[in-house]
C-alpha positions, 0 to 999 in steps of 0.5 A: 458526538458523545464519547460513547460513540467515537471509539478513539474519545477515551479517557488515559489510564493513570499509568500512561497519563505518567508517560506522557505529554501532550502539546498542541502545534501550530494553532491557525485560524483557519484550522483547530490546532494539531494535537500531539500526544506522547508517550513511553520515552521522551527520547527516540529510539536511535539505529543504523539500520532496521530490518523491515518492511512490515505491514498490518491490515486491519479490519476495524480501526483498534489495534490487533496485538498479534499483528502489531507484535509481530511487526515491532520485532520484525523491524527490530530485528529482535533486539531494542526498540522502536518509536511509532506514530499513530495519525488520527483525522480526528478524535481527542483520544489515545485508544491504539498507543494505550495498547501499543506502549505497553507491547515489548519493543516499542520505545514509544508511541505518539498520537498526531491528530491532524485536522486539516489537509495543510497540516501534513505539511506540520514541521514537528508532525513530519519530525515525529513521522519520520524519527519513528520505525512505525505508522498506524492510520487509526479508523476514521475517515479516509477523505481527510487522509488522501488529503494529504496526498502531495503534503510533506507527510506523504513523503514521511510516511514512505521514508519511514518504509524507505528504511526498514520501517513499517507502516499499517491502519485499520479501518479508514487507515486499512484503506490508506494504504493500499495502491488504489483507494477508495476515498468516499469522499462523496458517499459511503458505498453499499454493495446494493448501490455499487453492484447497481451502478458501478459509477455512482457518486459514491465509488470515488477513487484516489490513485498514486498515494503510497505505493508499498512493495509488492502491494500493488495493483490492490484495493483495500476494504474494511469491516468485510462481512459484519457490513456485506462489503464483497460487492462494492470490492468486486465494483471497485475491482471492476472499476480499476480495471476498466478505468485502468487504475492499475497496470498490467489490467488486473486488481486484487480487492482485499477485504479484511473483516472487523477484529482481524488483521493481515501481518505482511512481511518484508518479503510480501507475505501476508498471514491473518489474525483473527476471523477472516480475510478475502483476496478478490482478484480482477484479471478481465475486463468487466463485461458491462461496467458503464454508468447508470446501468448494472455491472456484469462480471463473471468469475472473480477469483476469491482466496478466504482466508481463515486464522493463521492461512498466508496469501503471497503477495510477491508471488501471487498465487494462481490456484486456491481461488472459488468463483463468483459472478455478477451478473446485471448487478445481481451477484452469485449466492455465497459469495463468502464460501466456495470451494476452491480450485485446487488443480490448476493445471489447465489454467497456467500460471502467469509468466511474471514472477514477483511484483514490485511497486518502486518506494519513494524516496528513490530520486538518486542512485544511493536510494535506489530500491533494491530489487535484486531478490525479486523472482524473475521475470519481474513487474517493476511499477511506478509513476512519474510524480513530477517532470523532474522525477527520476526512478531508480532500481538497483540489481545484480547481473552475473557473467553471461548473464543478460538482463532485458527491460521492457517499460510501458509508458502511460499516457499522461508521461513521456519517460526516458529509460537508462541503464547505468553501471554501479558507478553511474555511467550510461551503458544502454539508454532507450529515449523515443519521442512521444507521450506514452512510447514504450521504452526497452533496454537490453545487456549482456555481461561479458565480464567475470562474476557479478556486478551491481546496475542500475535502471532509471526512469526519467521524466522527459515531458509531463508527468501523473499518478498514472503507472508505468510497468515495467517487464525485467528479465534475466536470461 
């Protein structure tokens, strides 16, 4: 591919060249070398704590400075500087770091080009990622990216978010940051083909890679209006609901236009910079979604965002959408605009409050995901990735309050639920036998004041990427 056809093959400016080092990592006979290019300071920033997480979800591969600046400022809390890592699966240039390095609050930007699945276990790659405070996945091929699922790199990226850093991505990098990833590992899906057959070979998905707080049940799509991708996103959403790729029977497509970027803050509020973005909700089973037949799905709820508008992923709205349907593979007209529903009094809001998707590593009380700030009743999701997986969540309970936790466990494994004191003592437990057996616990705090408690969900038998969903109520 010639340099003019590959946006990542850009010349490094003279100013940037003075600030960077280039080094090959881990050459083997099986694949080309990993390439590392560092710009800015050669020494990593160090700090006891960071103020994220923060996210940027871009409709095309390039950095959008408005949202990147917001993410940098949010993570550093307005003071100090952060280190950024850009991960690419191909190309030889540093276009992302060329834009990021000069931004205020950036200590360094390192481009890592990984060309094989095994590169996800490269020690220098994982050291760079864990020492960073923001990881950006470049455009390219998301099938290369999902090949890193289960490698050390997956856990390293998750550790950046867990410490209060952030992640982002554009185009393919946008895809890989959703709960359900359209991976395009067999072919690139078109809207017409996906609606004609939602089980076409081009519709393949990867689950269980990244699950960011407040972003559960999502399927990202890019280049949205320019490449007319509303139809295929509708098919993605219908498949996610029909095949149980999401919990709770609902899936949200997040389509971002070229040149646009969603900045998502630590509270789950997404604000758009650029032309447009769309949230496409499927909240019921499709009427017809079978192989070799056209899709029928009525009443997708669609929120259109324009520059400066927001969507709250932590407390997902129940108004402001317009409705569009697909019948026998034929979508309604005007998919990209409509008159929003503003009076939802006839459609009560859902009983749940916030949603939270686990962030690994959360395998001990000291690494527990803090869910005390959620709006209750809340839904907490995650999975048992291995037969020894344990997921911990911490929350507070005041005097006289009753905590009730009901966990819907998928048929892929048997999991047990424990409620622990702050010191780790088991206060109550639910250990029903059998894969798919649901678990529930309840406890009323009678002591004065408030105290911290831990929910501990443990794999008893089996494992898998299918989500459990725990409804947590306090009364």
